[in-house]
Every structure is written in C-alpha cells, then in structure tokens.
FIKOL-863890 format. One line per 8 residues: number of its first residue (from 0); their letters; for each residue x, y, z negated of N, C-alpha, C. Coordinates in steps of 0.02 Angstrom, whole numbers. Atoms other than C-alpha are relative to their C-alpha. Example, Ala and Ser with C-alpha at 12.3 -4.5 7.8 and 13.67 -1.06 7.14 Angstrom:
# FIKOL-863890
0> AS> 45/-59/0/615/-225/-390/45/60/0 | -42/-59/3/684/-53/-357/-39/55/-37
//
This chain:
# FIKOL-863890
0> MLEKLLEI> 41/-62/0/0/1/1/42/61/-1 | -44/-60/4/143/120/-41/26/19/70 | -27/-12/-67/213/101/136/-55/35/42 | 56/-31/-38/41/143/210/-11/72/-22 | 10/-68/27/23/295/96/54/48/23 | -56/-43/-25/194/361/145/-7/16/74 | 14/-11/-72/147/341/330/-54/54/9 | 55/-50/-4/-14/440/301/24/68/-18
8> EEKFKELE> -27/-66/21/80/578/209/45/30/54 | -43/-24/-53/207/588/350/-41/26/59 | 45/-23/-54/68/602/479/-32/67/-17 | 30/-63/24/-11/740/374/49/58/12 | -52/-52/-8/153/838/376/11/16/74 | -10/-12/-73/173/814/565/-57/40/29 | 59/-37/-24/-5/877/596/4/73/-22 | -6/-68/27/26/1026/483/50/41/39
16> ARMQTSEV> -53/-34/-36/185/1070/577/-25/17/72 | 24/-11/-67/105/1048/748/-52/56/6 | 53/-48/-2/-45/1156/706/26/71/-9 | -31/-67/8/73/1301/666/39/23/61 | -38/-22/-60/154/1299/839/-45/41/45 | 40/-44/-44/99/1428/969/-37/-39/52 | 31/43/-52/62/1290/1096/-67/-26/-24 | 63/28/27/-71/1212/985/-48/56/-21
24> YSDPALYA> 43/-54/25/-135/1376/908/-36/35/57 | 32/-35/-58/-171/1446/1083/-47/-48/38 | 44/46/-33/-270/1291/1132/-54/-21/-52 | 52/12/49/-435/1292/1031/-23/-72/-5 | 24/70/0/-488/1116/1084/50/-47/-33 | -52/41/30/-320/1038/1036/5/14/-74 | -4/-21/72/-314/1137/873/-57/-34/-40 | 58/30/33/-490/1076/829/7/-76/-9
32> KLAREQKE> -11/71/3/-443/896/868/48/-19/-55 | -49/13/52/-288/902/757/-28/17/-69 | 31/-20/66/-385/991/620/-46/-54/-26 | 44/54/21/-513/850/620/41/-60/-26 | -44/56/22/-374/719/607/29/16/-70 | -28/-19/65/-296/817/463/-52/-4/-56 | 55/0/48/-463/837/374/-16/-71/-23 | 17/69/14/-491/649/383/48/-31/-51
40> ITPVVTVF> -49/33/45/-330/605/291/18/44/-60 | -15/-48/56/-323/757/173/-17/-33/-69 | 16/27/67/-416/668/28/50/-52/-23 | -50/52/19/-293/519/33/64/31/-20 | -64/-32/16/-140/633/37/-4/36/-67 | 9/-36/64/-209/740/-107/6/-47/-59 | 0/47/55/-238/589/-219/68/-35/-6 | -65/32/2/-73/507/-169/52/48/-34
48> RRLTRFRE> -47/-48/30/22/667/-218/-11/4/-75 | 16/-1/73/-70/668/-384/27/-63/-34 | -26/63/25/-24/485/-409/76/3/-10 | -72/-7/4/160/525/-374/20/42/-59 | -16/-43/57/159/664/-503/-10/-37/-66 | 11/39/61/83/548/-634/56/-50/-13 | -54/49/7/217/418/-600/66/33/-21 | -59/-37/21/354/550/-617/-7/19/-74
56> DMEAALEL> 13/-17/71/274/605/-782/11/-61/-44 | -11/62/39/277/422/-842/75/-10/-10 | -73/11/6/465/409/-807/32/52/-48 | -27/-53/44/500/577/-892/-19/-16/-73 | 22/15/68/397/524/-1045/39/-58/-29 | -39/58/23/493/359/-1055/69/22/-23 | -68/-27/18/659/453/-1056/-3/37/-66 | 6/-38/63/595/565/-1196/-30/-38/-58
64> DDRDEYEA> 32/44/48/514/419/-1285/-63/32/-32 | 63/-33/21/349/518/-1291/-57/-46/21 | 51/51/-15/217/383/-1304/-69/31/20 | 65/-32/-18/66/501/-1297/0/26/70 | -4/-24/-70/128/585/-1138/0/-57/49 | -4/58/-44/167/416/-1062/-69/-29/11 | 67/30/-4/-7/348/-1102/-47/43/42 | 43/-45/-38/-93/503/-1031/16/-5/74
72> ARLGAETA> -22/5/-70/9/492/-869/-19/-70/29 | 17/69/-25/-21/302/-856/-74/-3/17 | 71/1/-13/-210/324/-870/-17/41/64 | 10/-42/-60/-202/464/-739/20/-37/63 | -24/39/-58/-102/352/-622/-49/-55/17 | 48/53/-12/-226/209/-643/-64/25/36 | 60/-32/-31/-374/323/-600/15/17/71 | -19/-18/-69/-282/389/-447/5/-61/44
80> EEEIKLLL> -6/63/-40/-243/212/-388/-68/-27/21 | 66/25/-16/-427/164/-398/-34/45/54 | 26/-46/-51/-475/321/-300/29/-15/69 | -32/14/-65/-348/279/-166/-26/-64/31 | 28/62/-27/-415/102/-149/-66/13/37 | 63/-17/-34/-586/174/-110/9/41/62 | -13/-43/-59/-517/305/9/29/-39/58 | -29/39/-53/-424/172/106/-45/-56/28
88> LPRDPNDD> 47/47/-27/-577/65/133/-17/20/73 | 17/-18/-70/-623/52/318/-62/46/3 | 54/-48/-7/-733/200/364/-47/-22/55 | 48/8/-53/-892/183/463/14/52/54 | -18/-50/-52/-843/264/630/-57/48/17 | 59/-43/-17/-1021/337/643/-14/50/-56 | 19/-41/59/-1019/424/472/-5/74/15 | 1/-73/-15/-980/597/543/-53/23/50
96> KSVIIEIR> 47/-16/-56/-1114/588/678/-67/30/-27 | 68/-20/13/-1285/670/684/-43/-65/2 | 40/60/10/-1431/550/659/-69/7/35 | 69/4/-26/-1593/496/743/-40/-44/-45 | 41/37/45/-1731/440/629/-68/-13/33 | 65/19/-29/-1887/344/687/-42/-28/-57 | 43/22/53/-2033/321/567/-66/-24/31 | 61/26/-27/-2183/210/605/-45/-26/-59
104> GGAGGEEA> 48/26/48/-2337/175/503/-7/-75/9 | 4/72/-5/-2351/-11/461/-69/-22/-25 | 63/27/26/-2483/-109/363/-33/54/-43 | 36/-48/41/-2617/1/287/-38/53/37 | 39/-47/-40/-2695/98/430/14/73/-14 | -8/-73/10/-2726/282/392/43/16/-60 | -43/-12/58/-2644/267/221/74/-5/18 | -69/9/-22/-2483/206/303/20/62/42
112> ALFANSLY> -15/-58/-42/-2495/349/429/11/63/-42 | -9/-58/46/-2516/478/289/67/-4/-35 | -64/7/35/-2365/405/198/58/11/49 | -52/-13/-51/-2264/407/360/12/76/5 | -6/-74/0/-2298/595/362/38/24/-62 | -35/-21/61/-2237/608/181/74/-16/7 | -70/18/-9/-2074/517/226/35/49/48 | -26/-47/-50/-2051/630/378/15/67/-34
120> RMYTMYGE> -11/-63/37/-2072/783/266/58/-6/-49 | -57/11/48/-1952/709/135/67/5/35 | -64/-1/-35/-1814/681/262/17/69/29 | -14/-64/-29/-1834/848/347/18/51/-54 | -17/-45/54/-1832/939/182/71/-12/-28 | -69/15/23/-1672/849/132/49/26/52 | -43/-25/-53/-1594/891/301/7/76/-4 | -1/-74/3/-1643/1074/286/36/26/-63
128> SRRWKVEI> -34/-21/62/-1575/1083/107/75/-1/11 | -71/3/-18/-1406/1041/184/17/43/59 | -7/-45/-56/-1431/1169/321/15/-36/66 | -5/37/-62/-1440/1038/456/-59/17/43 | 53/-17/-48/-1544/1066/613/-44/-61/11 | 48/56/-9/-1702/958/629/-40/15/64 | 37/-7/-63/-1781/931/800/-45/-62/11 | 45/56/-17/-1935/825/839/10/-19/72
136> ANLNDTEL> -2/26/-69/-1919/715/994/-67/-24/22 | 65/27/-19/-2086/628/992/-42/-8/-63 | 44/4/57/-2235/638/876/-68/-25/22 | 67/29/-15/-2393/532/881/-38/3/-67 | 34/-12/65/-2507/600/743/-71/-24/3 | 70/20/7/-2682/559/680/-44/62/-16 | 45/-57/13/-2836/670/658/-1/20/-72 | 3/-15/72/-2822/658/468/67/24/-29
144> GGIKEVSF> -63/-26/24/-2645/725/461/55/-51/-11 | -51/51/6/-2552/561/465/42/-4/62 | -46/10/-59/-2415/503/584/4/-75/16 | -8/71/-20/-2424/341/682/73/-15/12 | -73/7/-9/-2244/365/737/30/67/17 | -36/-63/-13/-2115/505/747/74/-18/10 | -74/5/-8/-1937/514/814/26/71/-4 | -30/-67/5/-1828/660/764/74/-6/-10
152> IIEGDGAY> -74/-3/2/-1647/711/769/21/48/-56 | -28/-45/50/-1553/785/620/74/10/19 | -67/-16/-22/-1397/872/681/41/32/-54 | -42/-26/53/-1257/901/558/58/-47/-13 | -60/38/12/-1082/845/514/-12/-48/-59 | 9/50/54/-1098/682/413/-71/-18/-15 | 70/16/13/-1288/668/429/-10/-76/-3 | 10/72/-2/-1276/483/474/22/-32/-65
160> SRFKFESG> -27/29/62/-1171/446/319/-48/7/-58 | 48/-11/52/-1312/513/210/-67/-37/10 | 66/32/-15/-1460/429/297/6/-74/18 | -7/66/-31/-1387/262/355/-31/-57/-40 | 30/55/40/-1457/159/209/-77/7/-6 | 71/-10/5/-1637/220/240/-37/-49/46 | 32/47/-46/-1670/86/374/-35/-55/-38 | 36/55/30/-1803/-39/324/-73/17/-14
168> VHRVQRVP> 72/-9/14/-1979/-54/255/-5/39/-69 | 14/-40/60/-2036/80/130/-73/-14/-20 | 68/19/23/-2186/28/25/-28/53/-44 | 31/-49/40/-2309/147/-54/-59/-31/-38 | 57/22/41/-2431/109/-197/-36/61/-28 | 38/-58/27/-2567/237/-231/-74/-11/11 | 73/2/-8/-2754/267/-245/-19/48/54 | 20/-46/-52/-2820/338/-81/-54/45/-21
176> DTESSGRI> 54/-48/17/-2931/492/-88/-69/-29/15 | 66/29/-19/-3069/388/-7/-21/-60/-45 | 14/57/43/-3059/252/-141/-37/20/-63 | 42/-23/57/-3204/280/-263/11/-41/-61 | -6/42/59/-3164/134/-377/68/9/-36 | -66/-12/32/-2986/196/-414/49/-56/10 | -46/60/-12/-2906/37/-343/64/22/36 | -64/-18/-32/-2721/51/-297/7/-40/66
184> HTSTVTVA> -13/32/-65/-2684/15/-113/74/-4/11 | -71/6/-20/-2515/-45/-48/3/6/76 | -10/-8/-73/-2460/15/124/76/1/13 | -69/1/-19/-2296/5/218/16/47/59 | -25/-41/-55/-2194/117/334/69/-26/19 | -65/24/-24/-2045/63/439/43/60/21 | -47/-53/-18/-1893/178/456/61/-32/35 | -60/21/-36/-1754/154/584/47/61/2
192> VLPEVEEV> -51/-53/0/-1593/258/572/54/-18/50 | -50/12/-54/-1476/273/722/51/57/0 | -48/-55/-9/-1314/369/739/-11/30/71 | 7/-32/-68/-1328/496/883/65/-15/37 | -57/22/-39/-1213/424/1015/4/40/64 | -10/-36/-61/-1140/528/1154/6/-50/58 | -2/45/-59/-1153/453/1330/72/-17/18 | -71/16/-14/-962/462/1341/23/-57/-44
200> DFAVNPSD> -16/54/47/-953/341/1193/-30/-64/20 | 37/59/-18/-1081/221/1264/-35/14/64 | 26/-15/-66/-1119/220/1449/-64/-41/14 | 62/34/-22/-1294/178/1516/-1/6/76 | 1/1/-72/-1304/128/1700/-67/34/24 | 61/-33/-23/-1427/252/1784/-46/-44/42 | 42/44/-43/-1486/114/1902/-43/-47/-41 | 38/42/47/-1551/20/1748/-61/36/-29
208> LQIDTFRS> 51/-40/31/-1672/160/1708/-61/14/46 | 60/-24/-34/-1852/194/1760/-25/60/-38 | 19/-60/33/-1901/373/1722/-69/25/26 | 65/-22/-19/-2085/426/1722/-17/64/-37 | 23/-62/33/-2165/595/1685/-76/-6/-10 | 72/0/13/-2337/620/1607/-18/61/-43 | 22/-58/38/-2440/751/1518/1/-16/-75 | -1/10/74/-2412/774/1331/-71/-2/-27
216> SGAGGQHV> 65/2/32/-2558/735/1218/9/-13/-74 | -3/11/73/-2595/731/1033/-69/2/-31 | 65/1/35/-2733/713/904/-28/71/-4 | 33/-64/11/-2861/852/899/24/55/47 | -23/-51/-47/-2788/939/1050/67/31/-16 | -66/-26/14/-2620/969/971/50/-26/52 | -55/19/-45/-2463/962/1079/-23/-15/71 | 25/12/-67/-2572/958/1233/35/45/51
224> NKTESAIR> -38/-36/-50/-2481/1013/1390/-30/-14/68 | 32/10/-64/-2562/1040/1558/49/-21/55 | -49/21/-48/-2400/1009/1651/32/-67/-20 | -29/66/14/-2313/840/1665/72/8/-24 | -68/-12/28/-2167/886/1551/23/-56/-45 | -22/55/41/-2169/729/1443/37/-53/42 | -43/48/-33/-2041/596/1485/-3/-69/-31 | -5/69/23/-2042/407/1472/55/-35/37
232> ITHLPTGT> -57/35/-31/-1879/315/1502/-2/-73/-20 | -2/73/12/-1877/126/1519/66/-28/20 | -63/35/-16/-1714/28/1509/-20/-70/26 | 29/60/-30/-1759/-112/1630/31/-65/-25 | -28/63/22/-1634/-246/1572/-25/-24/-68 | 20/19/66/-1692/-240/1392/-74/14/-14 | 69/-16/12/-1868/-170/1409/-10/55/-52 | 3/-55/49/-1827/-29/1286/-33/59/29
240> VVECQDER> 36/-57/-25/-1946/116/1306/5/58/-51 | -3/-60/44/-1922/294/1239/-45/53/34 | 40/-58/-24/-2048/435/1254/19/61/-37 | -13/-65/32/-2017/617/1220/-45/52/30 | 50/-45/-27/-2152/746/1233/-11/62/-45 | 13/-55/45/-2128/878/1099/16/67/32 | -22/-64/-31/-2043/1010/1208/-43/14/62 | 32/-19/-63/-2128/1107/1348/42/-13/61
248> SQHKNRER> -46/7/-56/-1974/1086/1454/13/-74/16 | -12/67/-21/-1960/925/1553/74/-17/-8 | -72/10/8/-1770/945/1554/21/-16/-71 | -15/11/71/-1761/956/1363/-25/-69/-22 | 31/67/18/-1878/805/1343/44/-56/27 | -42/51/-32/-1771/705/1463/67/-8/-37 | -65/0/36/-1610/754/1371/-8/-37/-66 | 10/32/66/-1681/702/1202/-17/-74/7
256> AMKILTSR> 18/69/-12/-1755/542/1269/63/-43/16 | -63/36/-17/-1584/492/1342/42/-9/-63 | -37/5/63/-1502/530/1172/-26/-60/-41 | 30/51/42/-1624/415/1083/11/-70/33 | -8/64/-34/-1616/278/1215/73/-24/-6 | -70/18/7/-1425/280/1215/18/-25/-69 | -14/20/69/-1421/269/1025/-32/-66/-17 | 34/66/13/-1548/125/1021/40/-57/32
264> LYEEEERK> -38/53/-34/-1448/25/1148/67/-13/-34 | -64/7/35/-1285/61/1056/-12/-38/-65 | 13/34/64/-1364/5/890/-10/-76/11 | 13/71/-15/-1422/-160/970/65/-35/16 | -66/29/-18/-1248/-189/1042/42/-12/-64 | -38/5/62/-1169/-155/871/-28/-56/-45 | 31/52/42/-1296/-269/785/22/-68/21 | -23/65/-25/-1248/-413/898/72/-13/-20
272> KNALLAAE> -72/7/17/-1062/-381/867/9/-19/-74 | -8/7/72/-1087/-375/680/-39/-59/-31 | 45/52/25/-1210/-520/665/39/-55/-37 | -40/52/28/-1075/-650/629/31/24/-66 | -30/-26/60/-986/-539/502/-52/8/-56 | 53/-11/48/-1150/-494/418/-21/-65/-33 | 17/66/29/-1188/-680/396/50/-23/-51 | -53/21/44/-1021/-708/314/3/43/-63
280> RKSQVGTG> -8/-47/56/-1024/-555/204/-58/49/-2 | 59/-42/2/-1196/-484/170/10/56/-52 | -10/-57/43/-1186/-311/96/-52/4/-56 | 47/-3/56/-1265/-282/-74/-56/50/14 | 52/-47/-13/-1359/-133/-7/-43/-16/58 | 48/20/-53/-1446/-231/129/31/-1/68 | -26/10/-68/-1425/-271/310/-19/55/48 | 22/-52/-45/-1511/-120/383/-55/-27/46
288> DRSERIRT> 54/30/-41/-1641/-238/456/-67/37/-13 | 61/-39/6/-1804/-148/490/-56/-37/-35 | 51/39/31/-1904/-292/419/15/-9/-76 | -18/10/69/-1816/-285/250/-33/53/-43 | 32/-49/44/-1915/-206/109/54/31/-47 | -54/-31/34/-1799/-81/32/-22/44/-61 | 17/-48/53/-1897/39/-78/-75/4/-12 | 69/-10/17/-2062/63/-169/-13/67/-32
296> YNYPQGRV> 19/-65/28/-2146/229/-206/-68/-9/-35 | 59/15/38/-2272/205/-346/-30/66/-28 | 30/-66/19/-2387/359/-366/-28/0/-71 | 28/-2/69/-2483/309/-526/53/7/-53 | -52/-3/51/-2318/288/-620/51/54/14 | -49/-51/-20/-2223/428/-530/70/-30/8 | -62/38/-2/-2090/298/-492/23/-15/68 | -32/23/-63/-1968/262/-351/50/-54/-19
304> TDHRIGLT> -46/55/13/-1877/95/-350/35/-20/64 | -37/28/-56/-1738/46/-231/18/-70/-18 | -6/70/20/-1742/-143/-230/70/-30/12 | -65/28/-18/-1569/-169/-156/50/8/-56 | -48/-11/55/-1476/-95/-304/-32/3/-69 | 34/0/63/-1609/-105/-438/-6/69/-33 | 5/-67/27/-1619/84/-459/-73/23/-5 | 66/-26/10/-1779/156/-533/4/70/-27
312> LYKLDAVL> 3/-70/23/-1812/343/-549/-72/21/-9 | 67/-25/14/-1963/423/-627/-5/75/18 | 5/-69/-25/-1963/579/-520/-25/-2/73 | 27/10/-67/-2071/534/-371/-10/67/37 | 14/-65/-33/-2125/714/-335/65/32/26 | -62/-32/-21/-1946/777/-330/30/-36/61 | -27/40/-56/-1892/634/-216/-36/17/65 | 43/-14/-58/-2037/665/-95/10/72/25
320> NGDLDEII> -17/-68/-20/-1984/848/-93/72/9/24 | -67/-1/-30/-1812/800/-26/57/-7/-50 | -53/9/50/-1715/771/-188/27/-72/3 | -21/69/-14/-1625/617/-120/71/-16/-21 | -71/10/12/-1446/641/-175/16/-58/-50 | -15/52/50/-1455/528/-329/-9/-70/30 | 11/66/-32/-1525/381/-227/56/-13/50 | -49/9/-54/-1406/410/-79/70/-13/-31
328> DALNMADQ> -67/10/33/-1251/426/-194/5/-68/-29 | -2/69/30/-1298/265/-286/7/-54/53 | -5/49/-54/-1318/171/-121/70/0/30 | -68/-4/-27/-1151/235/-57/52/-31/-48 | -45/29/50/-1066/186/-219/-3/-75/-1 | 9/72/-1/-1140/12/-213/33/-30/62 | -29/22/-62/-1083/-7/-32/78/0/-8 | -72/-4/11/-905/48/-80/24/-57/-47
336> AEKLRATE> -18/52/47/-901/-73/-226/0/-68/34 | 5/63/-35/-957/-216/-114/59/-9/48 | -58/5/-47/-822/-176/16/64/-11/-38 | -59/6/40/-692/-162/-121/7/-74/-24 | -1/72/21/-739/-336/-188/20/-46/58 | -15/40/-58/-730/-405/-12/72/4/19 | -70/-8/-16/-557/-334/21/45/-34/-51 | -42/30/54/-490/-394/-148/-5/-76/2
344> GE> 9/71/-5/-561/-567/-112/33/-32/59 | -32/28/-60/-471/-584/55/71/-22/-13
//
C-alpha cells in the first residue's frame, strides 16, 4: 500500500507542476482535465500526508520516551490508515455523472400513482436543495394529481453517487382519503436510477433506431400540444422504447429521449457484465434490481424503514420533503463497509 500511496503523491506533484506551466494554463480544456485528475486524488494525498506526520510524531515520541505523545500519534495514524483504505476502494466510474430517474406506479392503482408523485417531489426537492438542475423528460399524470410514470434528469456533479441506491420497489402504507373505515392500504412504486451516459461513452447505431413523432397529451388537458413535437424512439434490437413529450421543441424532446435511451442500454450492458460478479459477491445494500423491495414509508407511524440496512427513521414528513442525507449517507457507508470486507477477504 505504501508504494501505491507514494505513486499517487508523485502524480499529484506532477499535476501541480504541470498546471502552473504557461502551456497548460493557456489551454482551458487541458487545465480543466488536469484539475479533475488532481481533485480525484487530493483526498488520498491529504490523508497520506497526515499519516506521514503521525508516523514522524511516533518516532519523535519514542526518542523522547513520551508515552502520551506516542499513544496520541499512534491512534491518529490508525485512524488515517482506515481512512486511506476506504479512499483506495475502487470508485464507481459513474459516481460523478448526472442522473436519470424513472418512477412508475405499481400495485395500488390511484394510491400508487399519488405516492409516485410524492417520490417525484421528494427527489426533486433533494436535487434542488443541492442546487442541481431538474428537467422533466416525460410525464404521464392522472386526473387526481397522481403520476403513472415520470422520467426526469437531475444534472449536477456527483448526482448519481447520491441517488444510485434508490433503485427498487418503494412501499407505502397509509389510509387513503377515500377510505371511510380507516383501513391502511399498501401500495408500491418502482424507481429506476440510471447514470446519464454521453453518446461518446456508449455508442448507439442510428440504423437500430425507429423514431416517431406524435402530439403530446396529458390528463385534464395538461401538456397538450397541437404540433407533433413529442418523440418516441424505439431501439429495434432490444425493443426498448423511450418517449419524451414535456418540451414544446421536437429537437429538445429528441435530445432528451436519446439521453435516456443511451443510459438505459448502457445500464443493461453493465448489468450483464456484472451479473457473474453480483452472484459471487452480493452487496449488502442490494443489487439495484427494480423488483427488490428496498424501503417502506409508513404514514400512521411517521416511519421510514430501509430494509437493506435495517435503518428506521421516525421523520417521514422531513424525508418526503427531501431530507434524504441521513439515509443516503448510511447506504453509502454500508456499501463501503461491504467493499472493504470483500477486499480484505481476497
């Protein structure tokens, strides 16, 4: 590990020196590229330098026979070593990307559609709290204010890293307004989370696509458009269909539909690649399978439970208003712990 850390520190110094040269400084694209590389390894270098100082302090304390100073430095070094182990874990290459989220009402009819709207609001509020840009690609709503399905893009640095564990079945337990006997109903909503993939990262053959235009439509006359600006793209080899009709501009709808289609095809390709690995080493925080029940929102008890990590919070209102950091941080920590156990067991 020491050898690897020394290599990373050397690379950091090289990047630092290159970024100060006039050649790089006068080329914004190259400067930005090197700055991204440097930013990626900065946390490791920072903790490694702290670890080095603690080890030097341990040696100095030994020479002075100062046991208290030695113990303090030893504990500091141990903490730094644990931090480095986590920082050196393989990063998800998609973590820095923007994200596409697709929500669909499942079992429960109108109740499921209403809760799909609640989840859509929860995710957009969380995105906006981080000053990320939220754009609807396709919305199929109901007359009572529910959502049958919605696809939207959240653009922001690291958005995927915060949303990636939201894929799966979300279950809601509550008494519907129309239920006179006060009986609790259980409904489900399916969430799919995809990293936004650029076409340069994953190529789609144009000859494999069938592109149709149609008029936008929505419940109660909403989103109705008299021109054929809505776009439907079908990927013929897989039968994957994406519709986009929120924008008045056919060009913008086509652009967003292609983004979603490319990301869906990329996700399927990655799923196939990782199927064998997933079977050998199933992550504690779940497989990301859309059929996996991951969380329950219980309205009578004001409770949210994430079944993958056994986390229960009694702050349902806050969570539905976009206060997701506690859940997301716990899921990320569980994922890191699982990866750490896997690497130590190899």
